[in-house]
C-alpha positions in Angstrom: -0.1 -0.1 0.1 1.2 3.5 -0.9 -0.3 5.5 1.9 -1.9 4.3 5.1 -4.5 6.2 7.2 -3.5 7.5 10.2 -4.2 5.2 13.2 -4.2 5.2 16.8 -0.8 4.4 18.3 -2.4 2.1 21.0 -4.1 -0.2 18.7 -1.6 -0.3 15.8 0.0 -3.6 16.6 1.4 -5.2 13.3 1.3 -9.1 13.4 2.6 -11.7 10.8 0.0 -13.8 8.9 0.0 -16.7 11.3 -0.9 -14.3 14.2 2.7 -14.1 15.9 4.3 -10.7 17.1 7.1 -9.2 15.2 10.2 -9.4 17.1 11.1 -5.7 16.0 8.0 -4.2 17.7 8.1 -6.0 21.0 9.1 -3.2 22.9 6.5 -0.8 21.4 3.5 -3.3 22.2 4.2 -3.7 25.6 4.4 0.1 26.3 1.2 0.4 24.3 -0.1 -2.4 26.0 0.1 -1.1 29.4 -1.3 2.3 28.4 -4.3 1.1 26.8 -5.3 -1.2 29.8 -7.9 0.1 32.2 -7.1 0.7 35.6 -7.9 -2.1 37.8 -8.3 -4.6 35.2 -6.4 -7.7 35.1 -4.5 -9.6 32.4 -7.2 -12.6 33.3 -9.9 -10.2 31.9 -8.2 -9.4 28.9 -8.0 -11.3 25.2 -6.1 -10.5 21.9 -8.3 -10.4 18.6 -7.0 -9.6 15.2 -9.2 -7.9 12.3 -8.1 -7.3 8.8 -8.1 -4.1 7.0 -7.1 -4.8 3.5 -3.6 -6.1 4.1 -2.9 -4.7 7.1 -3.0 -6.6 10.1 -4.0 -5.2 13.5 -4.2 -6.5 16.9 -7.2 -5.1 19.3 -7.2 -5.8 23.0 -10.4 -6.3 24.3 -11.9 -7.0 27.8 -14.2 -9.9 28.9 -13.8 -13.5 28.9 -13.4 -15.7 25.6 -16.7 -16.4 24.1 -17.8 -19.5 22.4 -16.4 -21.6 25.3 -18.7 -23.8 27.6 -15.2 -24.4 29.8 -14.0 -21.9 32.2 -12.3 -19.2 30.6 -8.5 -19.2 30.7 -6.6 -16.1 30.8 -4.1 -15.1 28.1 -0.5 -15.4 28.7 1.5 -12.6 27.4 5.5 -12.6 27.6 6.5 -8.9 27.8 10.3 -8.3 27.8 12.5 -7.5 30.5 12.2 -4.0 30.6 8.3 -4.0 30.9 8.7 -6.8 33.5 10.9 -4.8 35.7 8.6 -1.8 35.2 5.7 -4.0 36.3 7.7 -5.2 39.3 8.3 -2.0 40.6 4.5 -0.9 40.8 3.7 -4.1 42.4 4.5 -2.2 46.1 1.6 -0.2 45.2 -0.9 -3.1 44.7 -3.4 -3.8 47.7 -5.2 -6.9 47.1 -8.3 -7.2 49.5 -9.5 -10.6 50.4 -12.1 -12.1 47.7 -11.5 -9.4 45.4 -9.3 -8.5 42.6 -6.2 -6.5 42.6 -6.4 -2.7 42.5 -4.0 -0.3 42.1 -3.6 2.4 45.0 -0.8 4.5 45.8 0.8 4.4 49.2 2.2 1.5 51.8 0.4 -1.7 52.2 -2.7 -1.4 54.8 -3.4 -4.5 56.8 -7.0 -4.3 58.5 -7.2 -4.7 62.3 -7.5 -8.4 63.6 -10.8 -9.1 65.6 -10.0 -8.6 69.4 -9.7 -12.4 71.1 -11.3 -12.7 74.7 -8.7 -15.2 75.4 -5.9 -13.0 74.4 -7.6 -10.2 77.0 -7.9 -12.5 79.7 -4.4 -13.8 79.5 -3.4 -10.0 78.9 -5.3 -9.3 82.4 -3.8 -12.5 84.0 -0.2 -11.2 83.0 -0.5 -8.0 84.5 -1.8 -9.5 87.9 0.9 -11.6 88.0 3.4 -8.7 87.3 1.9 -6.3 90.0 1.6 -9.5 92.5 5.4 -9.9 91.8 6.2 -6.4 92.2 4.5 -6.3 95.7 5.8 -9.7 96.8 9.2 -8.4 96.4 8.1 -5.1 98.2 7.0 -7.1 101.2 9.9 -9.3 101.3 12.1 -6.2 101.0 10.3 -4.2 104.0 10.8 -7.8 106.2 14.3 -7.9 105.5 15.0 -4.2 106.0 16.6 -3.7 102.6 13.4 -1.8 100.9 11.8 1.7 102.1 8.1 2.1 103.1 6.4 4.9 102.9 5.0 6.0 106.4 2.1 8.4 107.5 3.3 8.7 111.4 -0.1 10.4 112.5 -2.5 8.0 110.7 -0.4 5.0 111.7 -0.8 5.9 115.3 -4.4 6.1 114.8 -4.6 2.7 113.3 -2.4 1.2 116.1 -5.0 2.8 119.0 -8.1 1.3 116.9 -6.7 -2.2 116.7 -5.6 -2.1 120.4 -9.0 -0.7 121.4 -11.0 -3.1 119.4 -8.9 -6.0 121.3 -9.9 -4.2 124.6 -13.9 -3.8 123.5 -13.5 -7.6 122.3 -12.5 -8.6 125.7 -15.2 -6.5 127.5 -17.9 -8.2 125.3 -16.7 -11.5 126.2 -16.9 -10.8 129.8 -20.2 -9.5 129.8 -21.3 -12.6 127.5 -20.0 -14.7 130.4 -21.8 -12.5 133.1 -25.1 -12.7 130.9 -25.0 -16.7 130.8 -24.1 -16.8 134.4 -27.1 -14.3 135.2 -29.2 -16.2 133.2 -28.5 -19.7 135.2 -29.1 -17.7 138.7 -32.5 -16.4 137.4 -33.3 -19.7 136.4 -32.1 -21.4 139.5 -33.8 -18.9 141.8 -37.3 -19.3 139.9 -36.9 -23.0 140.6 -36.1 -22.5 144.0 -38.9 -20.1 144.8 -41.5 -22.6 143.1 -39.8 -24.9 145.7 -40.5 -22.8 148.6 -43.8 -22.0 147.3 -44.8 -25.8 147.1 -43.4 -26.6 150.6 -45.6 -23.7 151.9 -48.7 -25.5 150.8 -47.7 -28.7 152.1 -46.1 -28.0 155.5 -48.7 -26.0 157.7 -46.1 -25.1 160.4 -43.6 -23.5 158.2 -46.5 -22.2 155.9 -45.2 -18.4 156.4 -41.4 -19.2 156.5 -41.7 -21.1 153.0 -43.9 -18.2 151.8 -41.6 -15.3 152.8 -38.5 -17.4 151.1 -40.5 -18.2 148.0 -41.5 -14.6 147.5 -38.1 -13.0 147.8 -36.9 -15.6 145.4 -39.4 -14.8 142.9 -38.9 -11.0 143.2 -34.9 -11.8 142.8 -35.7 -13.7 139.6 -37.7 -10.9 138.2 -35.3 -8.1 139.1 -32.6 -10.5 137.5 -34.4 -10.7 134.4 -35.0 -7.0 134.1 -31.1 -6.8 134.8 -30.5 -9.6 132.2 -32.4 -7.4 129.9 -30.2 -4.6 130.0 -27.0 -6.7 130.1 -28.2 -8.3 126.7 -29.0 -4.7 125.4 -25.5 -3.5 126.3 -23.7 -6.6 124.5 -25.9 -6.3 121.5 -24.4 -2.4 121.0 -20.9 -3.2 121.9 -21.2 -6.5 119.6 -22.3 -3.9 116.7 -19.7 -1.4 117.2 -17.1 -4.0 117.6 -18.1 -6.2 114.9 -19.5 -4.1 112.0 -18.4 -0.6 112.7 -14.8 -1.3 113.7 -14.5 -3.9 111.3 -15.9 -2.0 108.4 -13.0 0.7 109.3 -10.2 -2.0 109.4 -11.3 -3.4 106.1 -10.6 0.0 104.8 -7.2 0.3 106.5 -6.2 -3.0 104.7 -7.0 -1.6 101.4 -5.0 1.4 102.4 -2.1 -0.8 103.3 -2.3 -2.6 100.1 -2.3 0.6 98.2 0.7 1.5 100.0 2.7 -1.5 99.2 1.5 -0.9 95.5 2.6 2.8 95.6 6.3 1.8 97.2 6.8 -1.3 94.7 6.2 1.3 91.5 8.1 3.9 93.5 11.3 1.4 93.8 11.2 0.8 90.6 11.1 4.3 89.2 13.8 5.0 91.3 16.1 2.0 90.0 15.1 3.0 86.1 16.0 6.6 87.0 19.4 5.7 88.5 20.6 3.5 85.2 21.1 4.3 82.0 19.1 6.9 80.0 19.0 5.7 75.9 16.7 5.2 73.4 15.8 1.8 74.8 15.3 2.6 78.5 13.1 5.9 78.1 10.1 4.5 77.0 10.3 2.0 80.0 10.9 5.2 82.1 7.8 6.8 81.1 5.8 3.9 81.3 6.8 3.4 84.8 6.3 7.4 85.4 2.8 6.8 84.3 1.8 3.6 86.6 3.8 5.3 89.5 1.2 8.4 89.1 -1.8 6.2 88.9 -0.7 4.3 92.0 0.2 7.5 93.9 -3.4 8.6 93.3 -4.8 5.5 94.6 -2.7 5.6 97.6 -3.7 9.2 98.5 -7.6 8.4 97.8 -7.4 5.8 100.2 -5.5 7.4 102.9 -8.0 10.0 102.8 -11.0 7.5 102.9 -9.3 5.8 106.1 -8.7 9.5 107.9 -12.4 10.3 107.3 -13.9 6.8 108.3 -11.6 7.2 111.4 -12.7 10.6 112.2 -16.4 9.4 111.9 -15.6 6.0 113.9 -14.1 8.1 117.0 -17.5 10.3 117.1 -19.9 7.2 116.8 -17.8 5.1 119.3 -18.0 8.1 121.8 -21.5 8.9 121.6 -22.6 4.9 121.5 -20.3 3.6 124.6 -21.3 6.7 126.6 -25.0 5.5 126.6 -24.3 2.2 127.1 -21.9 2.6 130.0 -24.3 4.8 132.0 -26.9 2.0 131.1 -24.8 -0.6 132.7 -23.9 1.3 135.6 -27.5 2.0 136.8 -28.9 -1.2 136.1 -26.3 -3.0 138.1 -26.4 -0.5 140.8 -30.1 -0.8 141.1 -30.3 -4.5 140.8 -27.8 -5.0 143.8 -29.4 -2.4 145.8 -32.7 -3.7 146.0 -34.3 -0.9 144.0 -36.9 -2.4 141.3 -38.5 0.8 140.7 -34.9 2.6 139.9 -34.1 -0.8 137.8 -37.5 -0.4 135.8 -36.8 3.4 135.2 -33.7 2.7 133.7 -34.8 0.5 131.3 -37.4 2.9 130.3 -34.7 5.5 130.2 -33.1 3.4 127.0 -36.0 2.3 125.8 -35.3 -1.6 126.5 -38.4 -4.0 126.1 -38.1 -7.4 128.1 -39.2 -10.4 126.1 -41.7 -12.6 128.0 -41.2 -16.4 127.5 -42.7 -17.5 124.6 -43.4 -14.4 123.1 -41.3 -15.0 119.8 -43.1 -18.2 119.3 -46.2 -17.9 117.1 -49.4 -19.2 117.9 -50.8 -22.7 116.0 -53.2 -20.0 114.3 -50.6 -17.8 113.1 -48.8 -20.9 111.6 -51.9 -21.7 109.5 
């Protein structure tokens, strides 16, 4: 042909009569192929067909699967030159291949999706942190007992805690003795009641000693009645002191234990921070020092909070203790004095003053009608 109509260079691929590429145009074919491919189109979705225009053969790149075949389409294999292969390899770092999708070209580094958090791994991390904290606290306790480690001491607060523990032991002793007195008084009242019944029975059966047995029977019954009144006052005293010792003081001591645990943790992380600060400072130790500083600050805030809570509870406990023990000691004194003075009226007035109601025998047991 003398002249050929101008054609697009991207679509102009000379081939031989048997459809094979000419070696001289291999480089230009690879360049044009790369330019003519749409963005995001894989090589497996392209094929090469040839159309004849007079005597010139042109290769046209079409997208889509191979038509007319019932079998699964096979991707065309194109063997580019070494230069084209190097260019394609250089762009491979910019490809992001999502799961279940085709290759998409995107600039920038490879981005990996966040993995779903595993509950087992979270529990394992909690166990690791607990073990590390337990190790630090145990080491601090052993160091303090051996006299090698230092401990933080609040002298005023520690003195108040020691006094509270000593008072608790003394109050427990008073409570134990009062319970023993109540038990013995109950047995004495029970014996006096039985003795009064025996005197009354003999008073009816012995005519010669009727008056004498009668006097003793009335005396023992009066003593038993006054003993029951005193027993009610003593039991009220025991119940109040028991509440003070085993509930109010015990709750405060529980807060004291939490304060001491916070103090041990604070000293343990303080010791770690001091050891790191004494060591060298370089790129590997600075992150550890920063992390240790953060943990130290967290436990310092916890220690300060627990110390404040203990101080407040000790203050309220002291006020409540004085008020409760004042009333109970006055009750105990007046009841004992009136009983041994034989002043029945004063004894009953003491119980009314402190709003104490005596329980009659069998009053707690419900009747058979209430049980139905």
